[in-house]
N, C-alpha and C positions, 0 to 999 in steps of 0.2 A: 426531241428526246432529252430527257435529263440524264446527266452523268454527274457523280459525286466529285466535284472540282475542290478537293479539300487537302489532300496530301501532296503539297507542292514540292516539286524538286528543282525546276527552273522556272522563274517568273519573268514575264514581259521581255522575251527575247524578240528582237526586230528582225523581220525576214530579210531586210536589206543588209544586215550586218551578221546573219547567222548562216553558216555553211549547213544546210539541212542534212546532206549525206553524212557530213562529219559528225553532226549531232546523233544521227542514228548509230554511227560507229561507236560513239562515246557511250550510248545507252546499251548497245550490245556489250561493250566491254565490262560493264557493271551489272549485266544480266537483269536490267530493269524490267519488272512487270508493272505495267501501268499504261499510260497513254499520252500522246502528244496532241494538243489541241491547237490548230492553226486557224486564225480568223482574219478575214479581210472584210471590209465593208461589203455587205451582201453575200458573203461566202463563209461557211462554217465546214470545218473538217476535223476528223479524229483518226489518228493512227494508234491502233492497239498493239501493245507489246507484251509478249510472253516470254520471260527469261531473256529479254533484249531482242527477241525475233518478232518480226511484224506478222501477227496472226489475223488481222482484218483491218479494214479502212472504210470510212465513210466520209462522203462529201455532199454538201448541198448548197445550190446557188440557183437563184432565179426560179425557185420551185422545182428544180431538177435535182434528183438524188442519184448519186453514183455509189456503189458498193464494191468491197473486195479489191481485186487487182486493178480494175478500171479506175476506182476511186484513188488507189495509191499512186498510180501512174499520173493522174490528173494533179494530185496533191504536189507530187514531186517536181512537176513543171510550174505549178502556180507558185510555189514557195520562193521562187527565184525573183519574183516580182517585189517592189518596194511597197510598203504600206500595211504589211501583215504583222500580226503579233503571235508569238509562239509561247505556249505555257506547257510545262511537262509535269505530270502527276504520277505518283505511284499508287497502286491498288493491289489487293490480294489476288492470287492466281485465279481463285474460283470466281471472284467477281468480275475480273477482266473477261473470262470466258462467258459468263452470263450476259455482260453488257455488250461484248463484242458480237455475240449472236443476236442479241435483241435489236440491233440495227437492221436486221432483215425483217422488220416488223411491218404491220399495216395497223392503222389506227381504227379501233372498233368503236370507242366512245371518247369523245373530245370535250373537255371543259365541262364536265358534269359538275354541278354545283351541290355542295352539302345542304343546301336550302331544300333540294328536291329529292335527294336520295342520300342513304346513309352507307358508310363503308361496310357495315354488317351485311346489308342487303345486296350490295354490289359483290362482295365476296361469295355470298351464297349462291347468287346467280352464275357466277363464273365456274363454281364448283359443280354446279348442276349441269352446266354446258361442257364440263370437262375441258375447260379452257387451258391453252399453253400460251403463255405470255407473261405480261406483268401489268401491274397497276402503278401508276405514279399519283401519289397524293400530295398536294402542295398547298400549304396555307396561303391565303390571299396576301398575308403580310410578307410571305416569302422566307420567314425564318425557321419553318418546319417543313421537312420533306419526308416521304416514306416511299419504299420500293417493295412491292410484294410480287414475288415470282411464282408462276404456277406451271406445273407439268401435268397435263391430262387431268385438270382439276385439283390436284393435290398442291398444297403450298410447299414450295421448294425452299424459299429463303425469304426472310423479312428483314429489311434494313430501315433504320430510322436515322434521321439527322435533325439536330436542333442547333440553335445559334450557339449555345454555350458548349456544344459537344459534337465533334465531327461524326461522320457516318459510322454507325455500329450496328451489329447484328442483334436482333431481338428474338426470343424463343417464344414469348407469349404475344399473342394478338392483342391482349388487353392493354399492353404497354403503349401499343400504337393508338389504341382507342382513347386512353387516358391523355396522351399527348395532344390530340386533336379535339378534345372534348368541348373546349370553349372557343374554337377557332373556326372561321369561315374557310372552307376547303374546296379546292378544285380537284377532280379526279380525270385522269387520262387512262384509257385502257387500251393496250396493244395486244395483237396477236402475232406470235413469231415462232420460229422453229429453234427450240432449245436443245433439240436432240444432238446438237453438234458441241454441247458444253464440254465434252472430254475430247474433242477433236484435236489432233496435232498437225493440222494442214497449215502451212505457211505461205504467205505471199511472196512473190519473186521481188527481190530488191536489187538495186544496183550498186550498193556500197561494198567496198572491200578494203580494209586497211592496208593490205599489201600493196595495192595500186598507189595509195598515197606515199607509202614509205619509198616505192621506187621512184616516184617523181621527185620527192624532196631530196632523195640521195643524189640524183642527178643535178639538181639545182645547187646543192652545197659543193658538189664537186667542181662546178664552174669556178666558184670563188676560191676554192682550194688550189686549183690549178695556176691561178694568178699569182699566188704568193709562195707555193711550195708546201709540201705536205707538213714538214716539221714546224714551220712558222704558224701555219694554219691550225695545226692540232693544239699547240700551246695556247693560242688566243681563244679558240673555240671551246676548249675545256673550261677556261677561265669565265667565259660568258655564260656557259652552261651552269655553272655553279652560282653566278650571280642572279640567274632567273630561277633557281630551284625553289626559292621561297614561295614564288607565285605558281610555279608549275613543278610540282614534286617530282613527277617522273624524269625530269631533266637532271636531277641530282647525280653527278658522276660517281659519287660513293655508293649509290644504290645499285648501280649497274643495270637499270631498267631501260636506259636509252644508250645505244652506242652508235657511233659513225666511224666508218674507215673505207677509204678507197671507193667512195661513191655509193656505199651500201649502208642502210640503217637497219639496226637490229632493235626491236622493241619488245621488251619482256614485260612491261608493266601491264597490269590487269586493268588499269584505268588510264585511258588516253584522252581525258576531257581537255578540250581547248588545244588539241595537238596542233592544228593548222596555225592558229594564232601564236601559240608558243614559238613554233620554228620561224615565223615571220619575224617576231621580236628578237629572237636570238640571232638570225642571220643579219638583220639590219645593224644590231650592235656589233656584231663580229666584223662586218665591213667597215664601219666607222673606226673601230680599234685598229684595223689593218690599214688604214688611211687609203682604202680604195675608193676612188670617186664613183665608179660604176663597174659593176661586173661586166665581163665581155659580152657584148650585145650579139656578136656571131655565135658564141657557145650557147647563150640563152635561147637565141632563135632555133638552134638545133634541137634543144630541149623541148621547146614550144611545138615544134613539128613532130617530134617523136612521140610526145605524150598528149597530143591534140585531143584525143578522145577522152583521157582521163581528166584533162584540164576542164573540158566542157561538162563532163559528168559531175564533177565536184564544184561547179561554179567558180573556178579559179582563174578566169579569163584575166583578171586584173593583177594576179599575183606576180608575174614576171615583170609587167609594167611597173608595178609599185617598187620593185627591187632596182630598177633602172632609172625611175624618175628622179 
């Protein structure tokens, strides 16, 4: 299945260095409508997002396809492995619902060549059959693509993509015909259930920013206890300011991030790279306080208390990194 991979948000994130659940928290915080594409050798998957919430998922490996909740659960486990690449794309709300529902498709015609059939005849046939699904038209050079969606034989939406212009909607079929007029083209036809286009069903996800805030608050408090609140607060605020250029939400003067007495309050609407930001801040703070290592006893207590959260967010190396 083709998806328009054009409006890039994040490019070439490595699975071994990316906290997937935190990435979903970030995308939720900015209400992204689009999709996450995760690829390993022999494994392809897509997580569809509507206003930051997961509305569908698709995974394919060894000719096996998984959809919906089952696919998302599998992706969430797979992404912890090394060797994967993650890209994030934005797309309009209407298109996300069309494409996310089209993953429930079945192939009707595969790799039809324009040498043997025309797009006009193919569309006429599908309209006569009251087809629900879509056509993918791909030039053999790969630089032209079209998507034509049908609902009971009626054309619902037509999309076109050419090398000099990303995906855009077209109103007249003639524009697609003109684009492909001198090109060798391959057509794929899919049957699918687009009746769920306006559905507001969401998949069950495991991420929750409050859990991460509670864990990090407990970790920071371990360091604070070693030097006292007053000394810690002075250095910690200085370090936050030093890192604010890279992580804007840390700027003490904006008041979007606050720490006190083992508790973190986060008012920022964007928490991108939250985990990485606090790792850098805490390491710098520890160095400025001349602490060789945070208390292992206290950190072990944190690890025991938050074992489930640490596992969920793939943070098993976090406490070890702070004490190494």
